[in-house]
C-alpha positions, -999 to 999 in steps of 0.1 A, spaced: 315 -643 -106 329 -672 -127 351 -653 -152 373 -659 -183 397 -644 -207 409 -663 -239 408 -696 -223 422 -683 -189 406 -673 -152 406 -641 -151 385 -607 -142 402 -576 -162 403 -569 -197 427 -549 -213 409 -507 -217 425 -510 -258 401 -536 -261 376 -527 -291 343 -540 -275 348 -515 -247 358 -490 -270 331 -491 -300 311 -518 -288 331 -542 -319 321 -573 -313 289 -601 -305 279 -617 -273 252 -648 -271 243 -658 -233 236 -699 -233 215 -717 -208 236 -742 -190 222 -772 -178 246 -800 -160 273 -785 -174 258 -782 -206 258 -756 -229 214 -759 -244 208 -751 -285 249 -747 -289 250 -756 -323 229 -728 -329 246 -699 -306 276 -715 -324 257 -704 -361 244 -672 -349 280 -664 -339 298 -676 -368 278 -653 -389 277 -622 -373 317 -626 -371 314 -631 -414 294 -601 -413 317 -580 -397 348 -596 -409 365 -607 -377 384 -641 -377 365 -671 -359 381 -699 -345 348 -721 -337 374 -754 -326 386 -731 -305 354 -709 -290 334 -745 -287 365 -760 -266 366 -734 -240 326 -725 -238 321 -763 -233 350 -765 -205 337 -732 -191 300 -749 -192 311 -780 -169 330 -756 -146 296 -738 -142 270 -765 -138 239 -751 -138 235 -713 -147 237 -691 -176 268 -683 -198 279 -652 -217 303 -653 -246 320 -622 -258 340 -619 -289 355 -590 -296 379 -571 -322 404 -574 -297 430 -546 -289 434 -515 -315 449 -482 -310 429 -446 -312 402 -443 -342 379 -467 -357 397 -482 -383 403 -517 -376 444 -534 -361 456 -552 -389 455 -579 -380 426 -586 -361 436 -608 -331 401 -615 -313 392 -619 -275 368 -642 -259 352 -638 -231 330 -659 -207 308 -649 -181 288 -669 -156 259 -659 -131 229 -675 -115 200 -688 -134 172 -659 -132 147 -666 -105 114 -651 -129 83 -659 -114 64 -689 -122 33 -670 -133 54 -657 -162 50 -686 -179 21 -700 -164 -3 -669 -165 17 -649 -189 33 -614 -187 20 -581 -192 42 -558 -220 53 -526 -218 49 -502 -248 78 -486 -252 86 -450 -271 117 -457 -282 119 -469 -322 142 -494 -332 170 -482 -358 171 -493 -388 204 -506 -402 202 -537 -429 237 -548 -421 235 -553 -387 195 -564 -385 196 -599 -367 227 -599 -350 239 -596 -317 263 -573 -315 281 -558 -285 257 -520 -293 226 -527 -270 217 -489 -261 185 -488 -278 174 -516 -251 191 -503 -218 171 -464 -227 140 -484 -235 145 -509 -204 148 -473 -185 110 -462 -198 94 -483 -167 102 -495 -132 72 -505 -128 72 -549 -118 39 -552 -133 56 -555 -166 82 -583 -174 93 -573 -208 89 -540 -229 77 -539 -265 98 -524 -295 87 -513 -327 105 -498 -357 101 -465 -372 72 -476 -394 58 -483 -359 61 -521 -370 61 -546 -337 95 -564 -338 105 -578 -305 108 -575 -267 138 -560 -250 152 -591 -246 130 -613 -267 112 -623 -296 80 -615 -300 52 -643 -321 10 -637 -333 -10 -666 -339 -33 -657 -361 -63 -680 -373 -38 -712 -364 -5 -695 -383 21 -686 -364 38 -652 -373 68 -636 -364 80 -600 -371 105 -601 -407 148 -589 -392 158 -575 -424 159 -541 -413 160 -544 -373 160 -567 -346 179 -596 -330 178 -630 -346 173 -652 -315 185 -685 -312 151 -691 -295 130 -677 -323 146 -701 -351 144 -732 -328 105 -728 -327 100 -717 -360 121 -753 -372 99 -772 -350 67 -757 -357 73 -766 -392 80 -803 -383 48 -803 -363 32 -791 -395 22 -755 -382 17 -728 -409 44 -704 -400 53 -666 -420 81 -646 -412 70 -612 -425 66 -572 -416 37 -571 -393 11 -541 -389 7 -530 -349 -35 -537 -356 -25 -575 -368 -11 -577 -330 -42 -563 -313 -60 -584 -330 -43 -617 -327 -57 -643 -310 -23 -657 -293 7 -636 -283 41 -651 -267 77 -638 -261 107 -665 -260 143 -665 -260 169 -685 -251 169 -687 -214 134 -692 -196 114 -703 -229 84 -693 -239 63 -665 -220 28 -658 -233 19 -622 -233 -19 -617 -214 -20 -579 -216 -5 -549 -235 -26 -511 -227 -58 -523 -228 -61 -554 -251 -57 -589 -228 -55 -619 -241 -54 -658 -226 -25 -682 -230 -37 -702 -261 -32 -736 -273 -7 -729 -295 14 -713 -274 15 -741 -248 21 -766 -275 52 -741 -282 61 -737 -249 67 -773 -242 85 -773 -276 105 -749 -258 110 -768 -223 123 -794 -242 153 -778 -260 160 -763 -227 164 -795 -210 202 -803 -221 
C-alpha cells in the first residue's frame, strides 16, 4: 500500500503520535481519478475549519502540494489524508509548540455492487445512538468508535449501510454516508449542529440543488418524517449517491430527484 508521512514514503508512525494516543486529529477521504483528487477545494475547506476548531496549525499550501503529488502517484483509487497534532508527552495537555503530522494512505476504489446505485440499498437500523457534542459536530475527526461499534451490529451482506440516530431518536446519517429525504418536492437533510459529519458530497449536493432551483431544508428531522418521505438516498465523496430501497418494513423506489442528484454526483466525481 502506498503511504507517505510528512511528504515522504513511509509505513511507520512514532508511538508518541497523539493521533494514536487520543485520536487527536482529522482526516479526509478523497476519490482519485486520473491522478486528480475529486472535490479538492471542499475537502481542504473542511480540513481547514476542523484544524481551526481543534487548534491544530494548518499549512494549506504544503498539504495541497503533497496531496496533489500523492494523487498523481495513485492514479485511480482512494486517498486518505490524516492530520494529527503530532508527537506529545504522556497526558492530555497539547504540546507547545504544536508540530502537526501529515499522513497519506492509498487504497483501490471499492468494488461496490452495481445494484447499490441502480436499485438502491437496504439500511440496517443501528441500536447505537450518537453522542451529542456540538464542539465536535460536523468534524471528520479521528474519534470514530461510534461508527466502529455501529458497523459491528450487522454481518448480513444484504445491508449496505446502517442508519444512525441521535439521543432523541432523530435520523442523522449513515455509518459512512450522509442522509437525504425528498418530501413533497423538497430536499431535506438533517441538521448536524449536535452530532454527525458534515460530508463533502452532502455540501456539494446542497449547493448544486440550490443552483437547480430545488427547495432545500437543513433542519432537525423526526424519524416519522423519514418513514413518510417519498424518496431517501445516501451520499458520500467516494461512491456518490445510493438510493435507499428499504428500512425494516418500509420500502421505497428510486425517485426522480434522487436520480437527478445521482447524475450530479457522478459529474462531481468525474474529475
